[in-house]
matplotlib code that plots the C-alpha trace (Angstrom):
import matplotlib.pyplot as plt

x = [-48.2, -51.6, -52.7, -56.3, -57.2, -60.4, -60.6, -62.8, -63.4, -65.3, -66.4, -65.0, -61.8, -59.9, -56.6, -53.7, -51.7, -49.1, -48.7, -45.0, -44.0, -42.3, -42.7, -45.4, -46.0, -47.7, -48.8, -50.0, -51.6, -49.4, -50.0, -51.0, -48.3, -50.0, -50.3, -49.0, -50.1, -52.7, -53.3, -56.3, -53.9, -51.3, -53.6, -53.9, -50.1, -49.9, -52.3, -50.3, -47.1, -48.7, -49.6, -46.1, -44.5, -47.0, -46.1, -42.3, -42.7, -44.5, -41.4, -42.4, -40.1, -42.2, -41.7, -43.5, -44.3, -45.7, -46.6, -46.3, -49.1, -47.5, -49.8, -53.3, -55.3, -58.1, -59.9, -62.9, -62.5, -65.1, -62.6, -63.6, -61.8, -58.2, -55.2, -54.4, -50.7, -51.5, -54.1, -51.6, -49.0, -51.4, -52.1, -48.5, -46.6, -44.2, -43.7, -45.6, -42.2, -41.1, -44.5, -44.4, -40.8, -41.5, -44.5, -43.0, -40.1, -42.6, -44.6, -41.5, -40.4, -43.9, -43.4, -40.0, -41.5, -44.2, -41.6, -43.2, -41.0, -40.1, -41.3, -39.0, -39.6, -41.0, -42.4, -43.6, -46.3, -44.2, -41.3, -43.6, -45.3, -44.1, -45.6, -48.9, -49.1, -48.4, -51.2, -53.6, -52.6, -53.3, -56.7, -57.4, -56.3, -58.6, -61.6, -62.1, -61.4, -63.3, -62.5, -64.2, -63.3, -61.3, -59.7, -59.8, -62.4, -62.8, -66.1, -67.2, -70.1, -67.5, -66.4, -68.9, -67.4, -66.8, -66.7, -66.6, -66.4, -70.0, -71.9, -74.9, -72.7, -71.3, -74.9, -75.4, -78.0, -76.6, -74.8, -71.2, -71.7, -70.7, -73.7, -72.2, -72.2, -70.9, -72.6, -69.9, -69.6, -71.5, -72.1, -71.8, -69.3, -66.9, -63.6, -60.7, -57.6, -55.9, -56.9, -56.1, -54.7, -57.2, -56.7, -54.7, -53.5, -50.0, -49.7, -46.5, -46.9, -48.0, -46.8, -47.7, -50.8, -50.9, -51.2, -53.1, -53.4, -49.7, -50.5, -52.4, -50.8, -52.1, -51.6, -52.6, -55.7, -55.3, -56.1, -53.7, -50.5, -51.3, -52.3, -49.0, -46.7, -48.1, -47.8, -44.2, -42.9, -45.1, -46.5, -50.1, -51.7, -49.9, -50.8, -52.1, -53.3, -53.9, -55.5, -58.1, -61.8, -62.4, -60.9, -63.5, -66.1, -63.9, -60.2, -59.7, -62.6, -61.0, -57.6, -59.0, -60.9, -57.8, -55.5, -57.8, -59.1, -55.5, -54.0, -57.1, -56.1, -56.9, -55.2, -54.7, -55.8, -56.3, -57.6, -57.4, -58.9, -58.4, -61.4, -61.8, -60.4, -63.1, -62.5, -64.8, -67.2, -67.4, -65.8, -62.1, -61.1, -59.3, -62.6, -63.5, -60.2, -59.4, -57.1, -54.3, -50.7, -48.0, -46.5, -49.7, -49.8, -46.1, -46.8, -49.3, -46.7, -47.6, -44.8, -45.8, -45.5, -48.4, -50.6, -49.4, -50.1, -53.6, -54.3, -53.4, -56.3, -58.8, -59.1, -58.2, -61.5, -63.4, -63.8, -61.5, -62.6, -59.8, -60.2, -57.5, -58.7, -58.3, -54.8, -53.9, -55.1, -53.0, -50.0, -50.4, -50.8, -47.9, -45.5, -46.7, -45.8, -42.6, -41.5, -40.9, -38.2, -36.4, -35.6, -31.9, -31.8, -29.6, -31.3, -29.6, -29.5, -33.0, -33.3, -36.4, -39.9, -41.6, -45.1, -46.2, -44.7, -46.7, -49.9, -49.4, -48.7, -51.6, -53.9, -52.2, -52.6, -56.3, -56.8, -54.4, -56.3, -54.2, -56.7, -56.4, -52.6, -52.4, -54.7, -52.4, -49.4, -51.4, -52.4, -48.8, -47.4, -50.3, -50.0, -47.9, -46.0, -43.3, -40.2, -39.2, -36.6, -39.2, -41.5, -38.8, -38.0, -41.6, -42.7, -39.6, -40.3, -44.0, -43.3, -40.9, -43.5, -46.1, -43.6, -43.7, -40.5, -40.6, -40.9, -37.4, -36.4, -37.1, -34.8, -31.2, -28.6, -25.8, -26.7, -24.7, -22.4, -24.2, -27.6, -26.2, -25.1, -28.5, -30.2, -27.9, -28.9, -32.6, -32.2, -30.7, -33.7, -36.1, -34.5, -34.8, -38.4, -37.6, -40.3, -40.0, -36.3, -36.9, -39.5, -37.2, -34.4, -36.9, -37.8, -34.2, -33.5, -36.5, -35.3, -32.2, -34.3, -34.6, -37.7, -37.3, -39.7, -39.8, -40.1, -39.9, -36.3, -35.5, -35.1, -35.2, -34.4, -35.5, -34.8, -37.8]
y = [-56.0, -56.1, -52.7, -51.9, -48.9, -47.3, -47.7, -45.0, -47.4, -49.8, -47.4, -49.6, -50.7, -53.6, -55.3, -53.7, -56.1, -54.7, -55.8, -56.5, -58.1, -55.7, -52.7, -50.0, -47.7, -44.5, -41.6, -38.3, -35.4, -32.5, -28.7, -26.4, -23.8, -20.5, -19.2, -19.9, -23.2, -22.8, -25.0, -26.8, -28.0, -28.9, -31.1, -33.5, -33.8, -34.5, -37.4, -38.8, -38.5, -40.5, -43.1, -43.3, -43.5, -46.2, -48.3, -47.8, -48.7, -51.9, -52.8, -51.7, -49.8, -47.0, -45.4, -42.1, -40.0, -36.5, -34.2, -30.4, -29.0, -26.0, -26.0, -27.1, -26.5, -24.0, -21.7, -24.0, -27.7, -28.1, -27.2, -23.6, -20.3, -19.3, -21.4, -20.7, -20.0, -17.7, -15.8, -15.3, -14.1, -11.5, -10.2, -10.1, -9.3, -12.3, -15.0, -18.3, -20.0, -17.7, -18.0, -21.8, -22.0, -19.5, -21.3, -24.8, -23.7, -22.2, -25.5, -27.6, -25.3, -25.7, -29.5, -29.2, -27.1, -29.7, -32.5, -34.1, -36.6, -35.6, -37.9, -40.3, -38.4, -34.9, -34.7, -31.4, -31.5, -29.3, -31.8, -34.6, -33.1, -35.9, -38.6, -36.7, -36.3, -40.0, -41.0, -38.6, -40.1, -43.6, -42.5, -40.9, -44.1, -46.2, -44.0, -42.5, -38.8, -36.4, -33.0, -29.7, -26.1, -25.7, -29.1, -32.9, -34.4, -37.9, -39.5, -40.9, -42.9, -45.3, -46.3, -48.4, -47.9, -44.2, -42.7, -45.8, -43.6, -42.3, -43.9, -41.6, -38.5, -39.9, -40.0, -36.4, -37.1, -35.8, -32.8, -32.8, -34.1, -31.9, -30.0, -27.5, -28.5, -26.5, -26.9, -29.3, -31.7, -34.9, -35.3, -33.1, -35.6, -35.5, -33.8, -32.1, -34.2, -31.6, -27.9, -25.9, -22.4, -19.7, -18.3, -15.2, -15.6, -16.6, -18.5, -18.6, -22.4, -24.1, -27.0, -28.6, -30.7, -34.5, -36.0, -35.7, -32.1, -31.2, -27.9, -26.6, -25.2, -26.3, -27.6, -30.7, -30.9, -31.0, -34.7, -35.9, -35.3, -37.6, -40.5, -40.1, -39.6, -42.3, -44.9, -43.8, -44.1, -46.8, -48.8, -49.9, -51.0, -49.5, -49.8, -46.5, -43.1, -40.3, -36.9, -34.6, -35.4, -32.5, -34.8, -37.5, -35.9, -35.0, -35.2, -38.8, -40.3, -38.7, -40.0, -43.5, -43.1, -42.1, -44.6, -47.6, -46.7, -46.4, -49.6, -51.9, -52.6, -51.3, -48.0, -48.4, -50.8, -48.4, -44.8, -42.7, -39.3, -36.7, -34.6, -30.8, -28.4, -26.0, -22.6, -21.7, -24.3, -22.8, -23.1, -22.1, -20.0, -17.0, -15.2, -15.8, -14.3, -17.3, -19.4, -19.2, -20.0, -21.4, -18.0, -16.5, -19.1, -18.4, -14.7, -15.5, -17.6, -21.1, -23.4, -25.4, -28.6, -27.3, -27.4, -30.9, -32.0, -30.5, -32.3, -35.6, -35.2, -35.5, -38.6, -37.9, -39.0, -36.5, -32.8, -30.8, -27.5, -25.0, -22.3, -20.2, -21.4, -25.1, -24.3, -22.7, -25.8, -28.0, -25.8, -26.3, -30.1, -30.4, -28.4, -30.4, -33.7, -32.2, -31.3, -35.0, -34.9, -32.0, -34.1, -34.3, -38.2, -39.6, -42.3, -45.6, -47.0, -48.5, -51.0, -53.0, -51.6, -50.4, -51.3, -47.7, -48.0, -51.2, -49.5, -46.4, -48.5, -50.7, -47.7, -46.4, -49.7, -49.4, -46.8, -44.3, -43.7, -40.8, -39.6, -43.0, -43.0, -39.6, -40.8, -43.7, -41.4, -39.4, -42.6, -43.6, -40.4, -40.1, -43.6, -44.1, -47.1, -45.7, -44.1, -40.6, -42.1, -44.4, -41.5, -39.5, -42.5, -43.3, -39.8, -39.4, -42.7, -42.1, -38.6, -40.0, -42.6, -39.8, -37.3, -34.9, -33.0, -32.0, -28.3, -26.9, -26.8, -23.2, -23.6, -22.4, -25.1, -22.7, -20.2, -17.1, -17.2, -14.3, -15.9, -19.2, -17.8, -16.3, -19.6, -21.4, -18.9, -19.4, -23.1, -22.8, -20.6, -23.2, -26.0, -24.0, -23.1, -19.4, -18.7, -14.9, -14.9, -17.4, -15.1, -12.1, -13.9, -14.9, -11.3, -10.2, -12.8, -11.6, -8.0, -9.2, -10.7, -14.3, -16.3, -19.1, -22.0, -24.8, -28.2, -31.8, -31.6, -28.6, -24.9, -24.2, -20.8, -19.3, -15.9, -13.5]
z = [90.0, 88.3, 87.0, 86.2, 84.1, 83.0, 79.3, 77.6, 74.7, 76.8, 79.6, 82.4, 84.1, 82.8, 83.5, 81.6, 79.5, 77.2, 73.6, 74.1, 77.5, 79.8, 77.5, 77.1, 74.1, 75.5, 73.3, 74.9, 73.1, 73.7, 73.7, 70.9, 71.4, 70.7, 74.3, 77.8, 79.3, 82.0, 85.0, 83.4, 80.6, 83.2, 85.3, 82.4, 82.1, 85.9, 85.6, 82.6, 84.6, 87.5, 84.9, 83.6, 87.1, 88.1, 85.0, 85.6, 89.3, 88.2, 86.2, 82.6, 80.3, 78.9, 75.5, 75.9, 72.8, 73.0, 70.2, 69.8, 67.8, 65.9, 62.9, 61.9, 65.0, 64.1, 66.4, 66.1, 66.6, 63.8, 61.0, 60.9, 61.8, 61.7, 62.6, 66.2, 65.5, 62.5, 64.6, 67.4, 64.9, 63.5, 67.0, 68.3, 65.1, 65.8, 63.3, 63.8, 64.1, 66.9, 68.8, 68.5, 69.9, 72.7, 74.0, 73.5, 75.8, 78.2, 78.3, 78.9, 81.7, 83.3, 83.2, 84.8, 87.6, 88.2, 88.2, 85.2, 83.4, 79.8, 77.2, 75.4, 72.2, 71.5, 68.0, 66.3, 63.7, 61.3, 61.5, 60.2, 57.2, 54.9, 57.2, 57.4, 53.6, 53.1, 55.4, 53.6, 50.3, 51.6, 52.8, 49.4, 47.5, 49.7, 49.0, 52.5, 51.5, 49.2, 47.9, 48.8, 48.0, 51.2, 51.6, 51.8, 54.2, 55.7, 54.9, 58.3, 56.8, 55.3, 58.8, 60.7, 64.1, 63.9, 67.4, 69.5, 72.5, 71.9, 69.0, 69.6, 69.3, 66.0, 64.7, 65.7, 68.3, 71.5, 73.0, 72.1, 68.5, 65.7, 64.4, 62.1, 58.4, 55.5, 52.1, 50.8, 53.7, 53.2, 57.0, 60.1, 61.5, 58.5, 59.3, 57.5, 56.9, 54.9, 54.4, 51.3, 51.8, 50.9, 47.4, 47.1, 50.7, 51.7, 55.0, 57.1, 57.4, 54.2, 52.0, 48.7, 49.3, 49.1, 45.6, 43.4, 44.6, 44.5, 42.6, 45.7, 48.8, 52.2, 55.7, 57.7, 59.8, 63.5, 63.9, 61.2, 63.1, 66.0, 63.7, 61.6, 64.5, 66.9, 64.1, 63.2, 66.8, 68.3, 65.5, 65.3, 67.5, 70.5, 74.2, 75.7, 74.3, 76.8, 76.6, 78.1, 78.3, 75.9, 73.1, 73.5, 71.2, 68.2, 68.2, 69.4, 67.3, 64.3, 65.1, 65.3, 62.1, 60.1, 61.6, 61.4, 57.9, 56.6, 58.2, 58.7, 62.3, 65.7, 66.6, 70.3, 73.1, 76.0, 76.0, 79.2, 79.6, 82.4, 83.5, 83.4, 86.0, 87.2, 88.8, 91.7, 90.4, 86.9, 83.5, 83.3, 80.2, 78.9, 78.3, 81.9, 83.1, 85.2, 83.0, 85.6, 84.9, 87.2, 87.2, 88.5, 91.3, 92.1, 92.3, 95.1, 97.0, 95.7, 94.7, 91.6, 93.8, 95.8, 92.6, 91.9, 95.4, 95.1, 91.9, 93.5, 96.0, 93.2, 91.0, 87.4, 86.1, 88.4, 87.8, 90.1, 91.5, 91.9, 94.5, 96.2, 99.6, 98.5, 97.2, 100.5, 102.3, 99.9, 100.7, 104.4, 104.0, 101.6, 103.9, 106.9, 105.1, 103.8, 107.3, 108.0, 105.3, 107.1, 110.1, 111.0, 111.1, 108.3, 106.3, 105.7, 102.1, 102.0, 99.1, 99.9, 99.3, 102.5, 103.6, 102.7, 99.2, 98.7, 99.9, 97.7, 94.6, 95.3, 95.1, 92.0, 90.3, 90.8, 88.0, 89.5, 92.7, 94.0, 96.6, 98.4, 98.0, 99.6, 102.5, 103.0, 103.6, 106.2, 108.0, 108.1, 109.6, 112.0, 113.4, 116.5, 115.1, 112.7, 114.3, 113.3, 111.0, 109.4, 108.8, 107.1, 104.8, 104.2, 103.2, 100.9, 99.1, 98.7, 97.4, 94.9, 93.6, 93.2, 91.6, 94.5, 95.6, 99.2, 100.1, 100.8, 104.5, 105.6, 108.6, 108.6, 108.5, 109.4, 112.1, 112.6, 115.7, 117.4, 117.0, 118.1, 121.4, 122.0, 121.2, 123.7, 126.4, 125.5, 125.8, 129.2, 130.2, 128.8, 130.6, 133.9, 132.9, 133.0, 130.3, 130.8, 129.9, 127.1, 125.5, 126.0, 124.1, 121.4, 120.9, 120.9, 118.1, 116.3, 116.4, 114.6, 111.7, 112.8, 113.8, 116.4, 116.5, 119.1, 117.4, 118.5, 117.3, 119.4, 118.5, 114.7, 113.2, 109.9, 108.4, 108.6]

ax = plt.figure().add_subplot(projection="3d")
ax.plot(x, y, z, "-o")
ax.set_aspect("equal")
plt.show()
């Protein structure tokens, strides 16, 4: 199956060809674990999961690497401010190590709830300090770094193709470029590869600096970990690098700069970026009070799968607008499709790909076009051609391809004997068209705490 992906490096779709036949090396930028993951973060991981499932359904073996940023990410992406973990520690009184572990586990739990496949390898920044120092030393030896009072900075003027994603931004000419410049930085686009710890201040996470600065304590810059760990686990170049669109201006250009300067070869062949999640048409953020978590969605009665379903309705390269009304609509649609999987018919062992599977995968192979894939499922169930059994099989298979778990069947599989007798009486009344008696029995059953619904498969009962 031919797969076409939008490559941010060339700003267009192109046919995906792996470096090694039948195998794909995939690196995804993971979370900075200083706070609970919000749904804006999680939308990116849903699109990456769809990518991985598409590749695997096409027959590729995917080696998926994802990092955990537990040090080095400052409160400003422009190498200024406090380390996010250190700041969270000051506010909470917990150690940075405890905070990192707590939010790492919270993030992994969120992925499980969204049915997102775990990466082949999780890698923490703090577990790869030696690799990061070695990379910094290589860059120093090759003349790409210079020293300032607060750290070692990469000289972007020495790399002709710095920020291939947006050359104008690299020159500082457009919005999104770095415009802050301290007195010691040679250029506004230069970035910290290693930061020195402030004098007379002990950090919870600090190490001896790369040579020839071993006498100074410090910590890696945010960008360094991804360069070091992607190379360690995938080599260079590798196939695909993913992340949020917010990484286009700074983080990913800096990764490329470090990796390619150090090894004199291309870092990665394909770059994929997921767009922002808006809330009520505006920015989502903690300061706005709308950085919702899965727990907050669940508290309002929304299964995490409803959020995943909602994300699939918008293409990953388009901004998605989150509203509670839209989420409610997604819930209704998701439960309607799930109802096909609750049918009593027993499925045979289906080994061959169905026509619906092929259509869904064809859309996913076209740059992960999930909106069209979802529309294909609806066309399938609304058409008069498939049998009830075929609809159940089709929805289950398509859901599996898209990483959706059906909503649990709300109807009772084992009905109490007393309620069963009343249902039998009601069925007799319905067959004889004694609607008054049927309604009376429905109310009697309701008074006992059960709701009766008449479906195409007969009477169904759920607990009130």
